[in-house]
C-alpha positions as CSV (number, residue, x, y, z in Angstrom):
1,M,-8.2,-23.3,-19.7
2,D,-11.4,-22.3,-17.9
3,M,-11.0,-20.0,-14.7
4,T,-13.6,-19.2,-12.0
5,P,-13.1,-15.0,-12.0
6,S,-12.9,-13.9,-8.5
7,G,-13.5,-10.8,-9.0
8,G,-10.1,-9.4,-8.2
9,P,-8.2,-6.7,-10.4
10,A,-6.6,-9.0,-12.6
11,D,-10.3,-10.5,-13.4
12,R,-11.8,-7.1,-14.0
13,A,-8.9,-6.0,-16.1
14,A,-9.4,-9.5,-18.1
15,E,-12.9,-8.5,-18.7
16,V,-12.3,-5.0,-20.0
17,I,-9.9,-6.5,-22.5
18,R,-12.4,-9.4,-23.4
19,R,-14.8,-6.8,-24.0
20,R,-12.7,-4.3,-25.8
21,A,-11.2,-6.9,-27.7
22,A,-14.2,-9.3,-28.4
23,R,-13.6,-8.7,-32.4
24,V,-10.1,-10.1,-32.0
25,G,-9.8,-13.8,-32.0
26,G,-7.5,-15.2,-29.4
27,W,-7.5,-12.3,-26.4
28,T,-9.3,-14.6,-24.4
29,D,-6.6,-17.2,-24.5
30,I,-4.1,-14.7,-23.5
31,T,-5.7,-13.1,-20.6
32,D,-6.8,-16.1,-19.5
33,R,-3.0,-17.1,-19.9
34,A,-2.1,-14.0,-18.5
35,V,-4.1,-14.0,-15.1
36,S,-3.6,-17.8,-14.4
37,R,0.3,-16.8,-14.5
38,V,-0.1,-14.1,-11.7
39,R,-2.0,-16.2,-9.6
40,A,0.4,-18.6,-9.6
41,V,3.6,-16.4,-8.6
42,G,2.9,-16.4,-4.9
43,V,5.3,-14.6,-2.2
44,R,5.7,-17.2,1.3
45,T,5.5,-15.1,4.2
46,W,5.2,-16.0,7.7
47,P,3.2,-13.7,10.2
48,L,5.0,-12.5,13.1
49,D,3.6,-11.3,16.5
50,A,3.8,-7.4,16.6
51,V,2.8,-5.5,19.7
52,F,1.3,-2.0,19.7
53,P,0.0,0.4,22.2
54,T,-3.7,1.4,22.6
55,D,-5.4,3.4,25.5
56,A,-6.5,0.5,26.9
57,G,-2.9,-1.1,26.7
58,P,-0.8,-3.2,24.4
59,D,-2.8,-4.6,21.9
60,T,-1.4,-7.8,19.4
61,L,-1.3,-8.2,15.2
62,R,0.5,-10.3,13.0
63,V,3.1,-8.7,10.5
64,S,4.3,-10.1,7.6
65,D,7.9,-11.5,7.3
66,A,8.5,-9.9,4.6
67,V,7.1,-6.4,5.3
68,V,9.6,-6.6,8.5
69,R,12.4,-7.8,6.4
70,T,11.8,-4.5,4.2
71,A,11.5,-2.3,6.6
72,V,14.8,-3.4,8.0
73,V,16.4,-3.3,4.7
74,R,15.6,0.1,4.0
75,E,16.4,1.5,7.3
76,L,20.1,-0.2,7.0
77,I,20.1,1.3,3.2
78,A,19.2,5.1,4.5
79,A,21.6,4.2,7.5
80,G,24.7,3.4,4.4
81,T,24.6,-0.1,4.4
82,E,24.6,-2.0,1.6
83,V,22.4,-5.4,2.5
84,V,23.6,-8.6,0.6
85,A,21.2,-10.6,3.0
86,L,19.1,-10.5,5.9
87,E,17.3,-13.4,7.8
88,L,15.4,-13.1,10.4
89,Y,15.3,-15.4,14.2
90,T,12.1,-16.9,14.5
91,E,10.5,-19.0,17.2
92,G,6.8,-20.0,16.2
93,H,5.6,-16.6,15.3
94,R,8.1,-14.2,17.5
95,C,10.6,-12.6,16.3
96,L,14.0,-13.4,18.1
97,G,16.6,-10.8,16.3
98,A,18.2,-10.6,12.9
99,R,21.6,-11.5,10.8
100,V,22.7,-9.2,8.6
101,T,24.8,-9.6,6.3
102,P,26.3,-6.4,4.7
103,G,28.2,-5.8,1.1
104,D,30.6,-3.4,2.4
105,V,32.3,-3.1,5.6
106,S,29.9,-3.5,8.6
107,S,30.0,-0.2,10.9
108,R,29.6,-0.7,14.7
109,R,25.9,0.9,13.7
110,T,24.5,-1.6,11.7
111,A,23.3,-3.8,14.1
112,S,21.4,-1.1,16.3
113,V,19.8,0.5,13.0
114,A,18.6,-3.1,12.3
115,A,17.5,-3.6,16.0
116,G,15.8,-0.2,15.9
117,A,13.9,-1.1,12.9
118,L,13.0,-4.3,14.5
119,T,11.8,-2.6,18.0
120,A,10.1,0.0,15.6
121,I,7.7,-2.2,13.4
122,L,7.6,-5.1,16.0
123,G,6.7,-3.1,19.2
124,T,9.1,-5.1,21.4
125,P,12.6,-4.1,22.2
126,F,15.5,-5.3,20.6
127,G,19.2,-4.3,21.3
128,A,22.1,-4.7,19.0
129,C,22.7,-7.9,20.9
130,D,19.7,-9.4,19.2
131,V,21.5,-8.4,15.9
132,D,24.2,-10.8,13.9
133,V,26.5,-9.1,11.6
134,V,28.5,-11.2,9.5
135,A,30.9,-10.3,6.5
136,A,29.6,-11.6,3.2
137,D,31.5,-14.3,1.4
138,R,33.9,-13.0,-0.7
139,P,35.4,-14.9,-3.9
140,S,39.2,-15.6,-3.5
141,T,41.1,-13.8,-6.4
């Protein structure tokens, strides 16, 4: 498979391997396959509107939903909550809230911590009422 190099880190690494292993047959095929597999792995994300203050007033930017989910999960874990699932409620590119499924018994703080993390990363105020905390489905024994 012949690939057009993009000049990215994977291409530079593949080129170094090709040069160093030119005397050993088969390395070019292996690096082409490895680079194509790395490129094929895609993480689908959705851009969400965020607001941040400046001297001239509020400004906006877009933040990946994956970044937002990761930040919220980290805050919940730091607060002692095991997170089984986290979903964001969105309308277009605007985040409206979240749904948290804790693995352990949820506390009243779970929604507040998640709302605080959403506020911190997106810059718009969220309250505990914007976060649904639902029990994890447990198999019956």
